[in-house]
C-alpha positions in Angstrom: 95.5 116.9 124.9 98.8 118.4 125.6 102.7 117.4 125.4 103.1 118.9 128.5 100.7 115.6 129.9 101.7 113.1 127.6 105.9 113.8 129.4 103.7 113.5 132.7 101.9 110.0 132.2 104.7 108.5 130.1 106.8 109.1 133.2 104.0 108.1 135.4 103.9 105.0 133.4 107.9 104.1 133.5 107.8 104.9 136.8 104.3 103.3 137.9 105.3 105.3 140.6 104.1 109.5 141.6 106.5 110.1 143.8 109.0 108.9 142.0 107.8 110.2 138.4 107.1 113.6 140.2 111.4 113.7 141.2 112.3 112.8 137.8 110.2 115.3 136.1 111.5 118.1 138.4 107.6 118.9 140.0 105.7 118.2 143.6 103.6 115.2 143.6 100.0 116.6 144.0 100.0 118.5 140.6 101.3 115.6 138.7 98.6 113.5 140.8 95.6 116.7 139.8 97.4 116.4 136.2 97.3 112.6 135.4 93.4 113.0 137.2 92.5 115.3 134.3 94.1 113.4 131.7 91.8 110.7 132.6 89.0 113.0 133.1 89.3 114.6 129.4 89.4 111.5 127.5 86.7 109.0 129.8 89.4 106.3 130.8 91.4 105.4 133.3 95.0 105.1 132.2 96.3 104.2 136.1 94.9 101.8 138.2 96.0 103.1 141.8 96.3 101.4 145.5 98.3 102.3 148.5 100.8 100.1 148.0 101.3 99.9 144.1 100.8 101.7 140.7 99.7 99.5 137.5 98.8 100.1 133.8 95.3 99.2 132.6 94.8 98.2 129.0 94.1 102.4 127.9 97.1 103.0 129.7 99.1 100.8 127.7 97.8 101.9 124.5 98.9 105.6 125.7 102.4 104.4 126.9 103.3 103.7 123.0 101.8 106.1 121.6 102.8 108.8 124.2 106.4 107.6 123.4 106.0 108.2 119.9 104.0 111.5 120.3 107.1 112.9 122.2 109.6 111.2 120.0 108.1 112.7 117.3 108.1 115.9 118.8 111.4 116.2 119.7 112.9 115.2 116.3 111.0 118.2 114.9 112.8 120.5 116.5 116.0 118.9 116.5 115.1 119.2 112.8 113.5 123.4 112.7 117.1 124.3 114.3 119.4 121.5 112.2 117.6 123.5 109.0 118.0 127.1 110.2 121.7 126.2 110.9 121.5 124.9 107.2 120.5 127.9 105.7 122.3 130.5 107.9 126.2 128.3 106.6 126.3 125.5 108.4 125.1 122.4 106.9 126.9 120.2 107.8 125.2 116.3 107.2 125.9 114.3 110.1 125.7 110.7 109.3 125.3 107.8 111.7 126.0 103.8 111.2 126.7 100.6 113.9 130.6 100.7 114.9 131.9 98.0 112.7 129.8 97.4 110.1 130.2 98.9 106.5 133.3 100.3 107.6 135.1 100.0 104.0 132.3 100.8 102.4 131.7 104.1 104.3 135.5 105.0 103.8 134.6 104.5 100.4 131.4 106.6 100.4 133.1 109.8 102.9 136.3 109.5 100.0 134.2 110.0 96.6 131.0 112.5 98.7 134.4 114.6 99.9 135.0 115.0 96.1 131.6 116.3 95.2 130.8 119.5 93.8 128.7 121.0 97.0 130.4 118.0 99.3 129.7 119.4 102.8 130.9 118.3 106.2 130.1 115.1 107.0 130.3 114.4 111.1 130.2 110.7 111.2 128.3 108.9 114.5 129.7 105.3 114.6 126.8 103.6 117.6 125.9 100.6 119.6 124.1 98.0 118.1 120.1 98.8 117.2 120.7 103.3 117.5 121.5 104.0 114.7 117.4 103.7 113.5 116.8 105.7 116.9 119.1 108.7 116.3 117.1 109.3 112.3 113.9 109.0 114.0 114.3 111.2 116.7 116.4 114.5 114.5 120.2 113.4 115.9 121.5 112.4 112.0 120.5 113.2 109.0 121.3 109.3 107.2 122.5 106.6 108.6 123.6 103.3 107.5 120.9 100.1 108.4 120.9 97.1 107.9 117.7 94.3 107.0 116.4 92.3 108.7 118.1 93.6 111.6 117.2 97.2 111.3 113.6 98.4 110.8 113.1 101.2 107.7 109.7 101.2 108.3 109.4 105.0 107.5 112.2 105.9 105.9 113.4 106.8 102.7 115.5 104.4 101.4 118.2 103.3 98.9 119.6 99.4 98.4 123.2 99.6 98.2 125.1 95.8 98.8 123.9 92.8 99.5 125.8 90.3 101.4 125.7 86.6 103.1 126.7 85.2 106.9 129.5 83.8 108.6 130.3 82.2 111.7 132.7 83.1 113.6 134.6 81.4 116.1 138.0 80.7 117.5 141.4 79.9 114.6 141.9 76.8 117.0 138.3 74.9 116.2 137.4 72.1 115.5 135.4 73.2 113.3 136.8 76.5 111.6 138.6 74.5 108.7 134.9 73.4 107.1 134.0 75.2 103.8 130.7 76.1 105.4 128.1 75.6 108.1 124.6 75.4 108.4 122.3 77.3 111.0 121.6 74.6 113.0 125.4 73.2 113.3 126.3 77.2 115.0 122.6 77.0 117.6 124.4 75.5 120.1 127.5 74.8 120.2 129.7 73.1 123.2 131.6 76.2 125.1 130.7 78.8 122.7 127.1 80.4 123.4 126.4 83.1 121.1 126.4 86.7 122.4 123.4 88.3 124.4 123.1 92.0 123.1 121.6 95.1 124.8 118.4 95.6 124.4 117.2 99.2 123.4 116.6 100.0 127.0 120.0 99.1 127.7 118.6 95.6 129.2 119.8 92.3 128.5 117.6 88.5 127.4 118.3 85.8 129.3 120.1 83.2 127.9 123.6 81.5 128.4 125.2 83.8 126.0 127.5 86.2 127.4 126.5 90.4 127.7 128.2 92.1 124.4 127.9 96.2 124.0 130.4 96.0 121.0 133.0 94.2 118.5 135.9 94.9 120.0 134.8 92.6 123.1 132.7 89.9 121.3 136.2 89.6 119.2 138.9 89.4 122.8 135.4 87.0 124.1 135.3 84.3 120.6 139.6 85.0 120.6 139.0 83.4 124.1 136.4 81.0 123.3 134.2 82.1 125.9 131.6 82.8 122.6 130.5 82.7 118.8 129.0 85.1 116.6 127.1 85.4 113.7 127.3 88.5 111.2 127.5 89.5 108.3 130.4 88.6 105.7 131.8 92.1 106.0 133.1 91.7 108.9 136.3 89.8 107.9 137.6 93.1 107.1 138.8 93.4 110.6 139.6 89.6 111.5 142.0 89.1 114.1 144.8 86.4 113.1 143.0 84.1 116.2 139.7 84.6 115.0 138.1 81.9 111.7 135.7 82.9 109.8 132.6 79.6 108.2 129.8 80.7 106.0 127.0 80.3 107.0 124.5 78.5 104.0 121.3 79.1 105.3 121.7 82.5 107.7 119.6 85.3 106.2 121.1 87.2 103.9 121.8 91.2 104.7 121.4 94.1 103.2 122.7 97.2 103.9 120.6 100.7 102.7 121.6 104.2 103.2 118.3 105.8 104.7 117.0 109.6 105.7 113.7 111.1 106.5 111.6 111.2 103.8 111.0 114.8 104.3 114.2 116.0 103.7 115.2 118.7 101.4 119.2 119.4 101.3 120.9 118.6 98.7 124.4 118.2 100.5 121.8 114.9 101.4 121.0 114.4 97.6 124.3 113.7 96.9 125.9 111.7 99.1 123.4 109.2 98.8 124.0 109.4 94.9 127.2 109.1 95.5 126.4 106.3 97.6 124.4 105.0 95.0 127.8 105.3 92.2 130.1 102.5 94.5 
C-alpha cells in the first residue's frame, strides 16, 4: 500500500464525497476514483459504498481510516524528526517544548531558568498550545518534549518521568455562596445553578453538546467565571493566575492530576537528556 493511496483514501473517507476530496487533494476526480478502486482490488475488500447520492464507509473502510490516519501521521512525524536531526547535526540543535497555555507555568519558568544554567544547554522554543494539542504536537514530530497532564493527556508511546501530583479545585465567582467553603465534592459542582462547566473543543475543532459555554483558552474561561456565567474544575496550580474576582475551592474527591515530562522513546538528543535531568532535579 502506497502513502499516496492512503492520502487519497483518507481524503475521500473524511469528505464522503469524491468531488470535494479531489478538490482538497488538487487532482481531478476520475484518477481519484480509479485509485480508490485499485486500492480496493488490491486489498480484496470494499472500503466505500457508493450511490448516486452518497458515499459511506464500510466496516473495513472505517478500520482503514483509523489506521491510515495513524500511518500518515507517523510518516509526517518521521519526516519532521529527520529534518530536525539534520539541523541539529549542522549546528542548529534547539529544542521545541510544548505545554498547555496556562498550565504548569510556575514549573516551566523554574525549568527554563535552571536549564539555561546547565553546561550544554541549547535554546528552547516554548510553544503554548490549546487544550489537548501538546500530545499531538509531540506525536507528529513538531515538538521534542512536552509537559503532559494525566489523566487528561495520553502518554502511551512516550517515555515519561513524573514531576509532581496535585489535587483539583473548582473556580467560582468570588461572591458565590459556596466560595467560602473549605472544600466541596464533585457532586456539589456537577450541576451548579447558573454556573455550568465549560465545553472545550475536541481535536477536530467541534464542541460537545451541553449547557456550558464554549471556551478556547483560560483567559476566556476566567472572564466567564468572573461574570457568573460558568464554573470550572482545574488543577490546584491554577491558583497562581487567579484574579481577585474568582475563588478557588478544593474538590476533595476529584482525581489527582500528575504533570509529567514526555518525549519520543527513540530520541538520542543530549540536549534533551539534560533538560529532562534538570526537570527531575527541581
